[in-house]
CHARMM-style PDB file with segment names, atoms N, HN, CA, C and O in Angstrom:
ATOM      1  N   UNK     1       4.071  -6.282 -30.338  1.00  0.00      PROA
ATOM      2  CA  UNK     1       4.394  -5.967 -28.928  1.00  0.00      PROA
ATOM      3  C   UNK     1       3.111  -6.048 -28.087  1.00  0.00      PROA
ATOM      4  O   UNK     1       2.028  -5.630 -28.497  1.00  0.00      PROA
ATOM      5  N   UNK     2       3.297  -6.599 -26.912  1.00  0.00      PROA
ATOM      6  HN  UNK     2       4.177  -6.938 -26.579  1.00  0.00      PROA
ATOM      7  CA  UNK     2       2.104  -6.784 -26.003  1.00  0.00      PROA
ATOM      8  C   UNK     2       2.035  -5.488 -25.159  1.00  0.00      PROA
ATOM      9  O   UNK     2       2.773  -5.282 -24.195  1.00  0.00      PROA
ATOM     10  N   UNK     3       1.080  -4.626 -25.607  1.00  0.00      PROA
ATOM     11  HN  UNK     3       0.481  -4.794 -26.390  1.00  0.00      PROA
ATOM     12  CA  UNK     3       0.900  -3.329 -24.910  1.00  0.00      PROA
ATOM     13  C   UNK     3       0.347  -3.544 -23.490  1.00  0.00      PROA
ATOM     14  O   UNK     3       0.676  -2.791 -22.573  1.00  0.00      PROA
ATOM     15  N   UNK     4      -0.479  -4.559 -23.319  1.00  0.00      PROA
ATOM     16  HN  UNK     4      -0.746  -5.171 -24.064  1.00  0.00      PROA
ATOM     17  CA  UNK     4      -1.068  -4.779 -22.037  1.00  0.00      PROA
ATOM     18  C   UNK     4      -0.004  -5.072 -20.969  1.00  0.00      PROA
ATOM     19  O   UNK     4      -0.049  -4.597 -19.834  1.00  0.00      PROA
ATOM     20  N   UNK     5       0.954  -5.889 -21.420  1.00  0.00      PROA
ATOM     21  HN  UNK     5       0.991  -6.275 -22.341  1.00  0.00      PROA
ATOM     22  CA  UNK     5       2.157  -6.159 -20.421  1.00  0.00      PROA
ATOM     23  C   UNK     5       2.911  -4.937 -20.039  1.00  0.00      PROA
ATOM     24  O   UNK     5       3.254  -4.744 -18.872  1.00  0.00      PROA
ATOM     25  N   UNK     6       3.173  -4.105 -21.008  1.00  0.00      PROA
ATOM     26  HN  UNK     6       2.894  -4.261 -21.955  1.00  0.00      PROA
ATOM     27  CA  UNK     6       3.879  -2.810 -20.821  1.00  0.00      PROA
ATOM     28  C   UNK     6       3.069  -1.884 -19.861  1.00  0.00      PROA
ATOM     29  O   UNK     6       3.608  -1.220 -18.975  1.00  0.00      PROA
ATOM     30  N   UNK     7       1.779  -1.895 -20.104  1.00  0.00      PROA
ATOM     31  HN  UNK     7       1.341  -2.434 -20.823  1.00  0.00      PROA
ATOM     32  CA  UNK     7       0.851  -1.053 -19.226  1.00  0.00      PROA
ATOM     33  C   UNK     7       0.970  -1.451 -17.784  1.00  0.00      PROA
ATOM     34  O   UNK     7       1.150  -0.611 -16.902  1.00  0.00      PROA
ATOM     35  N   UNK     8       0.864  -2.794 -17.541  1.00  0.00      PROA
ATOM     36  HN  UNK     8       0.717  -3.476 -18.257  1.00  0.00      PROA
ATOM     37  CA  UNK     8       1.007  -3.204 -16.149  1.00  0.00      PROA
ATOM     38  C   UNK     8       2.350  -3.028 -15.599  1.00  0.00      PROA
ATOM     39  O   UNK     8       2.489  -2.773 -14.403  1.00  0.00      PROA
ATOM     40  N   UNK     9       3.340  -3.146 -16.380  1.00  0.00      PROA
ATOM     41  HN  UNK     9       3.227  -3.354 -17.351  1.00  0.00      PROA
ATOM     42  CA  UNK     9       4.755  -2.910 -15.881  1.00  0.00      PROA
ATOM     43  C   UNK     9       4.883  -1.516 -15.415  1.00  0.00      PROA
ATOM     44  O   UNK     9       5.489  -1.301 -14.365  1.00  0.00      PROA
ATOM     45  N   UNK    10       4.348  -0.505 -16.128  1.00  0.00      PROA
ATOM     46  HN  UNK    10       3.857  -0.680 -16.981  1.00  0.00      PROA
ATOM     47  CA  UNK    10       4.444   0.898 -15.728  1.00  0.00      PROA
ATOM     48  C   UNK    10       3.685   1.132 -14.455  1.00  0.00      PROA
ATOM     49  O   UNK    10       4.112   1.898 -13.592  1.00  0.00      PROA
ATOM     50  N   UNK    11       2.445   0.403 -14.326  1.00  0.00      PROA
ATOM     51  HN  UNK    11       2.098  -0.220 -15.027  1.00  0.00      PROA
ATOM     52  CA  UNK    11       1.652   0.550 -13.125  1.00  0.00      PROA
ATOM     53  C   UNK    11       2.477   0.053 -11.881  1.00  0.00      PROA
ATOM     54  O   UNK    11       2.459   0.694 -10.830  1.00  0.00      PROA
ATOM     55  N   UNK    12       3.150  -1.024 -12.018  1.00  0.00      PROA
ATOM     56  HN  UNK    12       3.164  -1.544 -12.872  1.00  0.00      PROA
ATOM     57  CA  UNK    12       3.882  -1.560 -10.857  1.00  0.00      PROA
ATOM     58  C   UNK    12       5.093  -0.632 -10.504  1.00  0.00      PROA
ATOM     59  O   UNK    12       5.459  -0.509  -9.336  1.00  0.00      PROA
ATOM     60  N   UNK    13       5.665  -0.025 -11.475  1.00  0.00      PROA
ATOM     61  HN  UNK    13       5.368  -0.125 -12.424  1.00  0.00      PROA
ATOM     62  CA  UNK    13       6.789   0.972 -11.271  1.00  0.00      PROA
ATOM     63  C   UNK    13       6.283   2.107 -10.407  1.00  0.00      PROA
ATOM     64  O   UNK    13       6.961   2.574  -9.491  1.00  0.00      PROA
ATOM     65  N   UNK    14       4.970   2.572 -10.750  1.00  0.00      PROA
ATOM     66  HN  UNK    14       4.420   2.193 -11.494  1.00  0.00      PROA
ATOM     67  CA  UNK    14       4.419   3.685  -9.968  1.00  0.00      PROA
ATOM     68  C   UNK    14       4.151   3.319  -8.505  1.00  0.00      PROA
ATOM     69  O   UNK    14       4.337   4.121  -7.590  1.00  0.00      PROA
ATOM     70  N   UNK    15       3.713   2.090  -8.329  1.00  0.00      PROA
ATOM     71  HN  UNK    15       3.561   1.438  -9.072  1.00  0.00      PROA
ATOM     72  CA  UNK    15       3.465   1.584  -6.911  1.00  0.00      PROA
ATOM     73  C   UNK    15       4.783   1.514  -6.170  1.00  0.00      PROA
ATOM     74  O   UNK    15       4.831   1.899  -5.002  1.00  0.00      PROA
ATOM     75  N   UNK    16       5.879   1.032  -6.803  1.00  0.00      PROA
ATOM     76  HN  UNK    16       5.839   0.720  -7.752  1.00  0.00      PROA
ATOM     77  CA  UNK    16       7.159   0.997  -6.113  1.00  0.00      PROA
ATOM     78  C   UNK    16       7.700   2.429  -5.798  1.00  0.00      PROA
ATOM     79  O   UNK    16       8.446   2.611  -4.837  1.00  0.00      PROA
ATOM     80  N   UNK    17       7.328   3.391  -6.587  1.00  0.00      PROA
ATOM     81  HN  UNK    17       6.721   3.242  -7.368  1.00  0.00      PROA
ATOM     82  CA  UNK    17       7.734   4.816  -6.299  1.00  0.00      PROA
ATOM     83  C   UNK    17       6.952   5.369  -5.082  1.00  0.00      PROA
ATOM     84  O   UNK    17       7.402   6.306  -4.422  1.00  0.00      PROA
ATOM     85  N   UNK    18       5.778   4.773  -4.802  1.00  0.00      PROA
ATOM     86  HN  UNK    18       5.413   4.012  -5.338  1.00  0.00      PROA
ATOM     87  CA  UNK    18       4.978   5.292  -3.728  1.00  0.00      PROA
ATOM     88  C   UNK    18       5.415   4.722  -2.382  1.00  0.00      PROA
ATOM     89  O   UNK    18       4.689   4.850  -1.396  1.00  0.00      PROA
ATOM     90  N   UNK    19       6.603   4.089  -2.324  1.00  0.00      PROA
ATOM     91  HN  UNK    19       7.193   3.985  -3.124  1.00  0.00      PROA
ATOM     92  CA  UNK    19       7.077   3.546  -1.006  1.00  0.00      PROA
ATOM     93  C   UNK    19       7.196   4.622   0.011  1.00  0.00      PROA
ATOM     94  O   UNK    19       6.892   4.351   1.173  1.00  0.00      PROA
ATOM     95  N   UNK    20       7.607   5.822  -0.304  1.00  0.00      PROA
ATOM     96  HN  UNK    20       7.854   6.042  -1.248  1.00  0.00      PROA
ATOM     97  CA  UNK    20       7.737   6.899   0.693  1.00  0.00      PROA
ATOM     98  C   UNK    20       6.409   7.344   1.250  1.00  0.00      PROA
ATOM     99  O   UNK    20       6.315   7.801   2.389  1.00  0.00      PROA
ATOM    100  N   UNK    21       5.390   7.207   0.436  1.00  0.00      PROA
ATOM    101  HN  UNK    21       5.467   6.836  -0.489  1.00  0.00      PROA
ATOM    102  CA  UNK    21       4.017   7.630   0.827  1.00  0.00      PROA
ATOM    103  C   UNK    21       3.370   6.538   1.801  1.00  0.00      PROA
ATOM    104  O   UNK    21       2.551   6.908   2.642  1.00  0.00      PROA
ATOM    105  N   UNK    22       3.702   5.324   1.700  1.00  0.00      PROA
ATOM    106  HN  UNK    22       4.368   5.024   1.018  1.00  0.00      PROA
ATOM    107  CA  UNK    22       3.123   4.327   2.416  1.00  0.00      PROA
ATOM    108  C   UNK    22       3.376   4.366   3.908  1.00  0.00      PROA
ATOM    109  O   UNK    22       2.503   4.070   4.724  1.00  0.00      PROA
ATOM    110  N   UNK    23       4.562   4.729   4.226  1.00  0.00      PROA
ATOM    111  HN  UNK    23       5.271   4.969   3.563  1.00  0.00      PROA
ATOM    112  CA  UNK    23       4.939   4.768   5.732  1.00  0.00      PROA
ATOM    113  C   UNK    23       4.205   5.801   6.467  1.00  0.00      PROA
ATOM    114  O   UNK    23       3.718   5.463   7.546  1.00  0.00      PROA
ATOM    115  N   UNK    24       4.040   7.042   6.050  1.00  0.00      PROA
ATOM    116  HN  UNK    24       4.435   7.317   5.173  1.00  0.00      PROA
ATOM    117  CA  UNK    24       3.147   7.902   6.775  1.00  0.00      PROA
ATOM    118  C   UNK    24       1.698   7.502   6.833  1.00  0.00      PROA
ATOM    119  O   UNK    24       1.028   7.725   7.842  1.00  0.00      PROA
ATOM    120  N   UNK    25       1.181   6.886   5.712  1.00  0.00      PROA
ATOM    121  HN  UNK    25       1.725   6.705   4.892  1.00  0.00      PROA
ATOM    122  CA  UNK    25      -0.159   6.436   5.767  1.00  0.00      PROA
ATOM    123  C   UNK    25      -0.369   5.270   6.758  1.00  0.00      PROA
ATOM    124  O   UNK    25      -1.402   5.218   7.426  1.00  0.00      PROA
ATOM    125  N   UNK    26       0.575   4.356   6.859  1.00  0.00      PROA
ATOM    126  HN  UNK    26       1.414   4.398   6.317  1.00  0.00      PROA
ATOM    127  CA  UNK    26       0.490   3.305   7.864  1.00  0.00      PROA
ATOM    128  C   UNK    26       0.506   3.878   9.268  1.00  0.00      PROA
ATOM    129  O   UNK    26      -0.270   3.457  10.126  1.00  0.00      PROA
ATOM    130  N   UNK    27       1.359   4.804   9.494  1.00  0.00      PROA
ATOM    131  HN  UNK    27       1.990   5.145   8.797  1.00  0.00      PROA
ATOM    132  CA  UNK    27       1.496   5.439  10.844  1.00  0.00      PROA
ATOM    133  C   UNK    27       0.258   6.137  11.234  1.00  0.00      PROA
ATOM    134  O   UNK    27      -0.232   5.995  12.355  1.00  0.00      PROA
ATOM    135  N   UNK    28      -0.290   6.945  10.255  1.00  0.00      PROA
ATOM    136  HN  UNK    28       0.109   7.061   9.345  1.00  0.00      PROA
ATOM    137  CA  UNK    28      -1.463   7.721  10.532  1.00  0.00      PROA
ATOM    138  C   UNK    28      -2.741   6.732  10.815  1.00  0.00      PROA
ATOM    139  O   UNK    28      -3.528   6.905  11.746  1.00  0.00      PROA
ATOM    140  N   UNK    29      -2.806   5.819   9.995  1.00  0.00      PROA
ATOM    141  HN  UNK    29      -2.166   5.679   9.239  1.00  0.00      PROA
ATOM    142  CA  UNK    29      -3.952   4.806  10.150  1.00  0.00      PROA
ATOM    143  C   UNK    29      -3.801   4.088  11.496  1.00  0.00      PROA
ATOM    144  O   UNK    29      -4.788   3.820  12.182  1.00  0.00      PROA
ATOM    145  N   UNK    30      -2.564   3.786  11.858  1.00  0.00      PROA
ATOM    146  HN  UNK    30      -1.762   4.004  11.301  1.00  0.00      PROA
ATOM    147  CA  UNK    30      -2.326   3.067  13.115  1.00  0.00      PROA
ATOM    148  C   UNK    30      -2.761   3.873  14.341  1.00  0.00      PROA
ATOM    149  O   UNK    30      -3.354   3.339  15.279  1.00  0.00      PROA
ATOM    150  N   UNK    31      -2.455   5.146  14.308  1.00  0.00      PROA
ATOM    151  HN  UNK    31      -1.974   5.579  13.546  1.00  0.00      PROA
ATOM    152  CA  UNK    31      -2.757   6.049  15.389  1.00  0.00      PROA
ATOM    153  C   UNK    31      -4.267   6.238  15.379  1.00  0.00      PROA
ATOM    154  O   UNK    31      -4.885   6.280  16.442  1.00  0.00      PROA
ATOM    155  N   UNK    32      -4.834   6.344  14.278  1.00  0.00      PROA
ATOM    156  HN  UNK    32      -4.331   6.310  13.414  1.00  0.00      PROA
ATOM    157  CA  UNK    32      -6.335   6.558  14.185  1.00  0.00      PROA
ATOM    158  C   UNK    32      -7.053   5.262  14.654  1.00  0.00      PROA
ATOM    159  O   UNK    32      -8.101   5.339  15.296  1.00  0.00      PROA
ATOM    160  N   UNK    33      -6.511   4.128  14.345  1.00  0.00      PROA
ATOM    161  HN  UNK    33      -5.660   4.067  13.824  1.00  0.00      PROA
ATOM    162  CA  UNK    33      -7.067   2.844  14.797  1.00  0.00      PROA
ATOM    163  C   UNK    33      -6.999   2.655  16.280  1.00  0.00      PROA
ATOM    164  O   UNK    33      -7.893   2.059  16.881  1.00  0.00      PROA
ATOM    165  N   UNK    34      -5.857   3.199  16.928  1.00  0.00      PROA
ATOM    166  HN  UNK    34      -5.131   3.683  16.441  1.00  0.00      PROA
ATOM    167  CA  UNK    34      -5.727   3.132  18.283  1.00  0.00      PROA
ATOM    168  C   UNK    34      -6.701   4.014  19.059  1.00  0.00      PROA
ATOM    169  O   UNK    34      -7.234   3.630  20.100  1.00  0.00      PROA
ATOM    170  N   UNK    35      -6.927   5.297  18.473  1.00  0.00      PROA
ATOM    171  HN  UNK    35      -6.494   5.609  17.627  1.00  0.00      PROA
ATOM    172  CA  UNK    35      -7.856   6.207  19.105  1.00  0.00      PROA
ATOM    173  C   UNK    35      -9.363   5.828  18.931  1.00  0.00      PROA
ATOM    174  O   UNK    35     -10.126   5.789  19.896  1.00  0.00      PROA
ATOM    175  N   UNK    36      -9.727   5.569  17.735  1.00  0.00      PROA
ATOM    176  HN  UNK    36      -9.107   5.601  16.951  1.00  0.00      PROA
ATOM    177  CA  UNK    36     -11.144   5.287  17.419  1.00  0.00      PROA
ATOM    178  C   UNK    36     -11.251   3.949  16.622  1.00  0.00      PROA
ATOM    179  O   UNK    36     -11.504   3.964  15.417  1.00  0.00      PROA
ATOM    180  N   UNK    37     -11.064   2.859  17.279  1.00  0.00      PROA
ATOM    181  HN  UNK    37     -10.858   2.848  18.257  1.00  0.00      PROA
ATOM    182  CA  UNK    37     -11.117   1.578  16.595  1.00  0.00      PROA
ATOM    183  C   UNK    37     -12.418   1.214  16.065  1.00  0.00      PROA
ATOM    184  O   UNK    37     -13.371   1.162  16.843  1.00  0.00      PROA
ATOM    185  N   UNK    38     -12.577   0.946  14.786  1.00  0.00      PROA
ATOM    186  HN  UNK    38     -11.804   0.989  14.154  1.00  0.00      PROA
ATOM    187  CA  UNK    38     -13.752   0.433  14.150  1.00  0.00      PROA
ATOM    188  C   UNK    38     -13.291  -0.674  13.172  1.00  0.00      PROA
ATOM    189  O   UNK    38     -12.108  -0.796  12.856  1.00  0.00      PROA
ATOM    190  N   UNK    39     -14.207  -1.418  12.740  1.00  0.00      PROA
ATOM    191  HN  UNK    39     -15.168  -1.318  12.996  1.00  0.00      PROA
ATOM    192  CA  UNK    39     -13.877  -2.513  11.804  1.00  0.00      PROA
ATOM    193  C   UNK    39     -13.343  -1.935  10.515  1.00  0.00      PROA
ATOM    194  O   UNK    39     -12.407  -2.511   9.962  1.00  0.00      PROA
ATOM    195  N   UNK    40     -13.829  -0.915  10.032  1.00  0.00      PROA
ATOM    196  HN  UNK    40     -14.590  -0.447  10.481  1.00  0.00      PROA
ATOM    197  CA  UNK    40     -13.402  -0.304   8.746  1.00  0.00      PROA
ATOM    198  C   UNK    40     -11.900   0.168   8.938  1.00  0.00      PROA
ATOM    199  O   UNK    40     -11.055  -0.017   8.063  1.00  0.00      PROA
ATOM    200  N   UNK    41     -11.639   0.767  10.101  1.00  0.00      PROA
ATOM    201  HN  UNK    41     -12.326   0.917  10.812  1.00  0.00      PROA
ATOM    202  CA  UNK    41     -10.222   1.268  10.354  1.00  0.00      PROA
ATOM    203  C   UNK    41      -9.185   0.082  10.350  1.00  0.00      PROA
ATOM    204  O   UNK    41      -8.076   0.150   9.819  1.00  0.00      PROA
ATOM    205  N   UNK    42      -9.669  -0.964  10.982  1.00  0.00      PROA
ATOM    206  HN  UNK    42     -10.570  -1.019  11.413  1.00  0.00      PROA
ATOM    207  CA  UNK    42      -8.798  -2.203  11.032  1.00  0.00      PROA
ATOM    208  C   UNK    42      -8.544  -2.781   9.669  1.00  0.00      PROA
ATOM    209  O   UNK    42      -7.426  -3.209   9.383  1.00  0.00      PROA
ATOM    210  N   UNK    43      -9.574  -2.810   8.793  1.00  0.00      PROA
ATOM    211  HN  UNK    43     -10.482  -2.462   9.025  1.00  0.00      PROA
ATOM    212  CA  UNK    43      -9.465  -3.378   7.454  1.00  0.00      PROA
ATOM    213  C   UNK    43      -8.612  -2.453   6.658  1.00  0.00      PROA
ATOM    214  O   UNK    43      -7.803  -2.939   5.868  1.00  0.00      PROA
ATOM    215  N   UNK    44      -8.720  -1.162   6.795  1.00  0.00      PROA
ATOM    216  HN  UNK    44      -9.378  -0.767   7.436  1.00  0.00      PROA
ATOM    217  CA  UNK    44      -7.931  -0.183   6.004  1.00  0.00      PROA
ATOM    218  C   UNK    44      -6.429  -0.324   6.423  1.00  0.00      PROA
ATOM    219  O   UNK    44      -5.520  -0.373   5.595  1.00  0.00      PROA
ATOM    220  N   UNK    45      -6.251  -0.383   7.721  1.00  0.00      PROA
ATOM    221  HN  UNK    45      -6.989  -0.343   8.394  1.00  0.00      PROA
ATOM    222  CA  UNK    45      -4.837  -0.614   8.217  1.00  0.00      PROA
ATOM    223  C   UNK    45      -4.260  -1.905   7.745  1.00  0.00      PROA
ATOM    224  O   UNK    45      -3.078  -1.932   7.400  1.00  0.00      PROA
ATOM    225  N   UNK    46      -4.982  -2.949   7.704  1.00  0.00      PROA
ATOM    226  HN  UNK    46      -5.942  -2.927   7.985  1.00  0.00      PROA
ATOM    227  CA  UNK    46      -4.546  -4.200   7.156  1.00  0.00      PROA
ATOM    228  C   UNK    46      -4.173  -4.112   5.689  1.00  0.00      PROA
ATOM    229  O   UNK    46      -3.168  -4.655   5.231  1.00  0.00      PROA
ATOM    230  N   UNK    47      -5.031  -3.403   4.979  1.00  0.00      PROA
ATOM    231  HN  UNK    47      -5.848  -2.962   5.351  1.00  0.00      PROA
ATOM    232  CA  UNK    47      -4.743  -3.307   3.512  1.00  0.00      PROA
ATOM    233  C   UNK    47      -3.535  -2.457   3.172  1.00  0.00      PROA
ATOM    234  O   UNK    47      -2.778  -2.788   2.259  1.00  0.00      PROA
ATOM    235  N   UNK    48      -3.341  -1.336   3.915  1.00  0.00      PROA
ATOM    236  HN  UNK    48      -3.956  -1.066   4.656  1.00  0.00      PROA
ATOM    237  CA  UNK    48      -2.250  -0.495   3.688  1.00  0.00      PROA
ATOM    238  C   UNK    48      -0.879  -1.252   4.221  1.00  0.00      PROA
ATOM    239  O   UNK    48       0.192  -1.169   3.622  1.00  0.00      PROA
ATOM    240  N   UNK    49      -1.056  -1.920   5.307  1.00  0.00      PROA
ATOM    241  HN  UNK    49      -1.926  -1.988   5.794  1.00  0.00      PROA
ATOM    242  CA  UNK    49       0.163  -2.728   5.809  1.00  0.00      PROA
ATOM    243  C   UNK    49       0.538  -3.804   4.751  1.00  0.00      PROA
ATOM    244  O   UNK    49       1.708  -3.995   4.418  1.00  0.00      PROA
ATOM    245  N   UNK    50      -0.466  -4.466   4.265  1.00  0.00      PROA
ATOM    246  HN  UNK    50      -1.416  -4.311   4.536  1.00  0.00      PROA
ATOM    247  CA  UNK    50      -0.188  -5.512   3.228  1.00  0.00      PROA
ATOM    248  C   UNK    50       0.440  -4.939   1.984  1.00  0.00      PROA
ATOM    249  O   UNK    50       1.337  -5.554   1.407  1.00  0.00      PROA
ATOM    250  N   UNK    51      -0.010  -3.774   1.555  1.00  0.00      PROA
ATOM    251  HN  UNK    51      -0.738  -3.275   2.023  1.00  0.00      PROA
ATOM    252  CA  UNK    51       0.585  -2.997   0.425  1.00  0.00      PROA
ATOM    253  C   UNK    51       2.026  -2.612   0.727  1.00  0.00      PROA
ATOM    254  O   UNK    51       2.877  -2.705  -0.158  1.00  0.00      PROA
ATOM    255  N   UNK    52       2.316  -2.194   1.916  1.00  0.00      PROA
ATOM    256  HN  UNK    52       1.625  -2.118   2.635  1.00  0.00      PROA
ATOM    257  CA  UNK    52       3.688  -1.816   2.286  1.00  0.00      PROA
ATOM    258  C   UNK    52       4.580  -3.059   2.265  1.00  0.00      PROA
ATOM    259  O   UNK    52       5.677  -3.041   1.707  1.00  0.00      PROA
ATOM    260  N   UNK    53       4.113  -4.083   2.852  1.00  0.00      PROA
ATOM    261  HN  UNK    53       3.222  -4.097   3.305  1.00  0.00      PROA
ATOM    262  CA  UNK    53       4.897  -5.368   2.790  1.00  0.00      PROA
ATOM    263  C   UNK    53       5.133  -5.886   1.428  1.00  0.00      PROA
ATOM    264  O   UNK    53       6.227  -6.349   1.105  1.00  0.00      PROA
ATOM    265  N   UNK    54       4.099  -5.815   0.604  1.00  0.00      PROA
ATOM    266  HN  UNK    54       3.211  -5.440   0.867  1.00  0.00      PROA
ATOM    267  CA  UNK    54       4.253  -6.270  -0.739  1.00  0.00      PROA
ATOM    268  C   UNK    54       5.308  -5.446  -1.491  1.00  0.00      PROA
ATOM    269  O   UNK    54       6.067  -5.999  -2.288  1.00  0.00      PROA
ATOM    270  N   UNK    55       5.359  -4.161  -1.251  1.00  0.00      PROA
ATOM    271  HN  UNK    55       4.743  -3.712  -0.604  1.00  0.00      PROA
ATOM    272  CA  UNK    55       6.435  -3.299  -1.958  1.00  0.00      PROA
ATOM    273  C   UNK    55       7.731  -3.612  -1.381  1.00  0.00      PROA
ATOM    274  O   UNK    55       8.691  -3.731  -2.141  1.00  0.00      PROA
ATOM    275  N   UNK    56       7.886  -3.770  -0.033  1.00  0.00      PROA
ATOM    276  HN  UNK    56       7.106  -3.673   0.585  1.00  0.00      PROA
ATOM    277  CA  UNK    56       9.121  -4.068   0.511  1.00  0.00      PROA
ATOM    278  C   UNK    56       9.797  -5.341   0.163  1.00  0.00      PROA
ATOM    279  O   UNK    56      11.011  -5.430  -0.021  1.00  0.00      PROA
ATOM    280  N   UNK    57       8.905  -6.380   0.077  1.00  0.00      PROA
ATOM    281  HN  UNK    57       7.919  -6.308   0.227  1.00  0.00      PROA
ATOM    282  CA  UNK    57       9.403  -7.761  -0.263  1.00  0.00      PROA
ATOM    283  C   UNK    57       9.421  -8.007  -1.823  1.00  0.00      PROA
ATOM    284  O   UNK    57       9.703  -9.122  -2.261  1.00  0.00      PROA
ATOM    285  N   UNK    58       9.122  -6.971  -2.637  1.00  0.00      PROA
ATOM    286  HN  UNK    58       8.893  -6.065  -2.281  1.00  0.00      PROA
ATOM    287  CA  UNK    58       9.161  -7.038  -4.035  1.00  0.00      PROA
ATOM    288  C   UNK    58       8.153  -8.069  -4.555  1.00  0.00      PROA
ATOM    289  O   UNK    58       8.442  -8.761  -5.530  1.00  0.00      PROA
ATOM    290  N   UNK    59       6.975  -8.185  -3.924  1.00  0.00      PROA
ATOM    291  HN  UNK    59       6.740  -7.623  -3.132  1.00  0.00      PROA
ATOM    292  CA  UNK    59       5.951  -9.077  -4.449  1.00  0.00      PROA
ATOM    293  C   UNK    59       5.198  -8.309  -5.646  1.00  0.00      PROA
ATOM    294  O   UNK    59       4.559  -8.942  -6.486  1.00  0.00      PROA
ATOM    295  N   UNK    60       5.304  -6.992  -5.673  1.00  0.00      PROA
ATOM    296  HN  UNK    60       5.824  -6.477  -4.991  1.00  0.00      PROA
ATOM    297  CA  UNK    60       4.725  -6.308  -6.827  1.00  0.00      PROA
ATOM    298  C   UNK    60       5.883  -5.847  -7.833  1.00  0.00      PROA
ATOM    299  OT1 UNK    60       5.598  -5.251  -8.871  1.00  0.00      PROA
TER     300      UNK     60
END
């Protein structure tokens, strides 16, 4: 049995369960970016938004 494949499969299931957590994170980071825009905030917002889209579109 390929244990490495099973390990990654469980990891992706945990990411899919975190769908409820990503929405508040995106909203919080969006408000923070509007109030105090820095390059780091924009990058963090882009990463969280990409993760949310990846989960919603079943890329992960």
